C-alpha positions as CSV (number, residue, x, y, z in Angstrom):
1,X,126.8,124.9,102.7
2,X,124.2,127.1,104.6
3,X,125.7,129.9,106.7
4,X,122.3,131.4,107.8
5,X,122.1,131.2,111.8
6,X,119.8,129.1,112.9
7,X,116.5,130.1,114.8
8,X,118.2,129.1,118.2
9,X,121.1,130.6,117.6
10,X,119.3,134.1,116.4
11,X,117.5,133.6,119.9
12,X,120.7,133.2,121.9
13,X,122.2,136.6,119.9
14,X,119.1,138.8,120.6
15,X,119.0,137.5,124.6
16,X,122.6,138.8,124.7
17,X,121.9,141.8,123.0
18,X,119.0,142.3,125.4
19,X,121.1,141.7,128.5
20,X,123.9,143.9,127.5
21,X,121.7,146.9,126.7
22,X,120.7,147.0,130.3
23,X,124.6,147.9,130.8
24,X,125.3,150.8,129.0
25,X,128.4,153.2,128.9
26,X,127.9,155.1,132.1
27,X,128.1,151.5,133.8
28,X,131.7,150.2,132.3
29,X,133.0,153.7,132.7
30,X,131.9,153.3,136.6
31,X,133.7,149.7,136.7
32,X,136.4,151.0,134.8
33,X,137.1,154.2,137.5
34,X,136.4,152.1,140.1
35,X,138.6,149.2,138.9
36,X,135.6,147.0,139.8
37,X,134.7,143.5,138.8
38,X,131.2,144.0,136.8
39,X,129.1,141.7,138.9
40,X,125.6,142.9,138.3
41,X,126.3,142.9,134.1
42,X,128.2,138.8,134.9
43,X,125.1,137.7,137.1
44,X,122.8,138.7,134.6
45,X,124.7,137.2,131.6
46,X,124.4,133.8,134.2
47,X,121.1,134.2,135.4
48,X,120.4,134.6,131.2
49,X,121.8,131.1,130.7
50,X,124.8,132.7,128.3
51,X,127.3,131.6,130.7
52,X,126.7,128.1,129.9
53,X,126.0,127.9,126.5
54,X,129.2,125.8,125.3
55,X,129.2,124.1,128.7
56,X,127.6,120.4,128.8
57,X,123.8,119.7,129.7
58,X,125.0,117.5,132.8
59,X,126.2,120.2,134.6
60,X,123.6,122.6,133.6
61,X,124.6,123.9,130.4
62,X,123.5,124.2,126.9
63,X,125.9,122.0,125.0
64,X,126.3,124.2,122.2
65,X,129.6,125.4,120.5
66,X,132.0,128.4,119.9
67,X,129.7,129.9,117.3
68,X,127.2,130.5,119.9
69,X,129.5,131.9,122.5
70,X,130.9,134.2,119.8
71,X,127.4,135.4,119.0
72,X,126.9,136.0,122.6
73,X,130.2,137.9,123.1
74,X,129.5,139.8,120.0
75,X,125.9,140.9,120.9
76,X,126.6,141.8,124.5
77,X,129.8,143.7,123.2
78,X,127.8,145.9,120.6
79,X,125.7,147.4,123.6
80,X,129.4,149.1,125.2
81,X,131.0,147.0,127.2
82,X,133.3,146.2,124.6
83,X,136.5,144.0,124.9
84,X,135.8,143.4,128.6
85,X,132.9,141.2,127.9
86,X,135.3,139.0,125.5
87,X,138.0,138.8,128.3
88,X,135.1,137.7,130.6
89,X,134.1,135.2,128.5
90,X,137.8,133.7,127.5
91,X,138.4,133.2,131.1
92,X,135.2,131.9,132.7
93,X,133.2,130.0,130.3
94,X,135.8,129.1,128.0
95,X,139.4,128.8,129.9
96,X,137.7,127.4,133.0
97,X,134.4,125.9,131.6
98,X,135.2,124.3,128.9
99,X,139.1,123.3,130.4
100,X,137.2,121.7,133.0
101,X,134.6,119.9,130.9
102,X,137.1,118.2,128.7
103,X,140.2,117.4,131.2
104,X,138.5,117.7,134.7
105,X,138.2,114.5,136.8
106,X,134.2,113.5,137.4
107,X,134.4,115.6,140.9
108,X,135.9,118.8,139.5
109,X,133.2,118.7,136.7
110,X,130.6,117.9,138.8
111,X,131.7,120.6,142.0
112,X,133.0,123.4,139.8
113,X,131.0,123.7,136.6
114,X,127.5,124.3,137.8
115,X,129.0,127.0,139.9
116,X,130.5,128.9,136.9
117,X,127.6,128.6,134.6
118,X,125.4,130.1,137.6
119,X,128.2,132.9,138.5
120,X,128.7,131.7,141.6
121,X,132.4,131.5,141.6
122,X,134.4,132.8,138.7
123,X,137.9,131.6,137.1
124,X,141.2,133.2,136.5
125,X,144.2,132.9,134.3
126,X,147.4,133.9,136.4
127,X,150.9,133.7,133.8
128,X,154.0,135.9,134.3
129,X,157.5,135.7,134.6
130,X,160.3,138.2,135.8
131,X,161.8,138.6,132.0
132,X,157.9,138.1,130.1
133,X,155.8,139.9,132.3
134,X,152.4,138.2,130.2
135,X,153.9,137.7,126.9
136,X,153.4,133.9,126.7
137,X,155.9,133.8,124.1
138,X,158.6,135.0,126.0
139,X,157.9,132.4,128.9
140,X,160.9,130.3,129.7
141,X,158.9,128.1,132.3
142,X,157.8,124.3,131.6
143,X,156.4,121.3,132.7
144,X,158.3,118.0,132.2
145,X,156.9,114.5,133.1
146,X,158.8,113.1,136.0
147,X,157.7,109.7,136.8
148,X,154.2,109.2,138.3
149,X,153.7,113.1,138.7
């Protein structure tokens, strides 16, 4: 089994590193102090085509996989953004984009995926309960099929 990265994977990693290096520690400290979403960073990621790497080509993505996504996160994070970058990718192209591409209706895919890829919209994840906070293992809510709903 060959574990070497392909030329395309090396190019993706290099692109991610170059984008990440444009936003150093001072940028991330300012964002953190202001409790601000890193809009300039995220737009640069999207403009470089990195947000859509694991999303379908039909929606404007690259149609690649999670290895390429991991290479992006690793190389962007190396430049100073750290775990914030991993969270941005988990929420936007992975939880949001990949979930919509696999389980969304054709109308949802057509409307939302190009906007996620371009950075026009951002996804979010909301979960909490009074006795669990965001600890998903302690949550008691559940969904049950009820007739046709």
